[in-house]
C-alpha positions in Angstrom: 0.0 0.0 0.0 1.4 3.5 -1.0 2.6 5.6 1.8 0.3 8.5 0.7 -2.7 6.0 1.2 -1.5 5.1 4.7 -1.3 8.9 5.6 -4.7 9.3 4.2 -6.0 6.4 6.5 -4.2 7.9 9.6 -5.8 11.4 8.7 -9.2 9.8 8.4 -8.8 8.3 11.9 -7.6 11.6 13.2 -10.7 13.3 11.7 -12.9 10.6 13.3 -11.5 11.5 16.6 -11.9 15.3 16.4 -15.4 15.0 14.7 -16.6 12.5 17.3 -15.4 14.5 20.2 -17.0 17.6 18.8 -20.5 15.8 18.0 -20.6 13.9 21.2 -19.7 16.8 23.4 -22.5 18.8 21.9 -24.8 15.8 22.4 -24.0 15.5 26.0 -24.0 19.2 26.8 -27.2 19.7 24.7 -25.8 23.0 23.7 -23.6 24.1 20.9 -20.4 25.8 22.2 -17.7 27.6 20.4 -15.0 25.0 21.1 -17.2 22.3 19.6 -17.1 24.3 16.3 -13.2 24.7 16.5 -12.8 21.0 17.1 -15.2 20.1 14.3 -13.4 22.3 11.9 -10.1 20.5 12.7 -11.9 17.2 12.0 -13.4 18.5 8.8 -10.0 19.9 7.5 -8.2 16.6 8.4 -11.0 14.8 6.5 -10.6 17.1 3.5 -6.7 16.6 3.7 -7.2 12.8 4.0 -9.5 12.9 1.0 -7.0 14.7 -1.2 -4.2 12.4 -0.2 -6.3 9.4 -1.1 -7.4 11.0 -4.4 -3.7 11.5 -5.2 -2.6 8.0 -4.1 -5.4 6.2 -6.0 -4.7 8.4 -9.1 -8.2 10.0 -9.4 -11.8 9.6 -8.5 -12.9 6.0 -8.4 -16.7 5.9 -8.1 -17.3 3.1 -5.6 -20.1 3.0 -2.9 -17.5 4.1 -0.4 -16.4 7.1 -2.4 -20.0 8.3 -3.0 -20.9 8.0 0.6 -17.6 9.8 1.3 -18.4 12.7 -0.9 -21.9 13.0 0.5 -20.5 12.9 4.0 -18.0 15.6 3.4 -20.7 17.8 1.8 -23.0 17.2 4.8 -20.2 18.0 7.2 -19.4 21.2 5.4 -23.1 22.3 5.4 -23.2 21.2 9.1 -20.2 23.3 10.1 -21.5 26.4 8.3 -24.8 26.1 9.9 -23.0 25.6 13.4 -21.1 28.9 12.8 -24.3 30.8 11.6 -26.3 29.5 14.8 -23.5 30.4 17.1 -23.0 33.8 15.5 -26.7 34.7 15.4 -27.1 33.6 19.1 -30.2 31.6 18.2 -31.1 29.7 21.4 -33.3 27.4 19.6 -30.6 26.4 17.0 -27.9 26.4 19.7 -29.9 23.8 21.8 -31.4 21.7 19.1 -28.1 21.6 16.9 -27.0 18.3 18.5 -29.9 16.4 17.1 -28.8 17.0 13.5 -25.1 16.5 14.6 -25.7 12.8 15.4 -27.4 12.1 12.0 -24.6 13.7 10.1 -21.9 11.9 12.3 -23.8 8.6 11.8 -23.7 9.1 8.0 -20.0 9.8 8.1 -19.4 6.7 10.2 -21.1 4.6 7.5 -18.6 6.0 5.1 -15.6 5.5 7.5 -16.6 2.0 8.2 -17.1 1.1 4.5 -13.7 2.6 3.7 -12.3 0.4 6.5 -13.9 -2.8 5.1 -13.1 -2.1 1.6 -9.5 -1.5 2.5 -9.3 -4.7 4.4 -10.8 -6.6 1.5 -8.1 -5.1 -0.8 -5.3 -6.2 1.7 -6.6 -9.7 2.1 -6.8 -10.3 -1.6 
């Protein structure tokens, strides 16, 4: 496996940690906080970087179910973080206290993408 793909895998896992911390901290506190947004942004940036490294390592876009799920996930995460910033900036109490509900759904979708990547990678290593 090329080193650039391995770096992508490491960065996807780091993104998982940051994104999960942000989402679950919001879930348990039931309130969006500024530090959640910062941690979420780190996770999103790391996910973008891992996606770029994987794209380079594979040599282009390969349309598999995992890739399609991944692109949908990264789009949802981007919309999610923009919404978080707007909700926090506007001081909308309703959005700030309900934000965690959508966060869990977006996180769950992203987890499906992450796990599908894990299993498709394992399948390639076993072959």
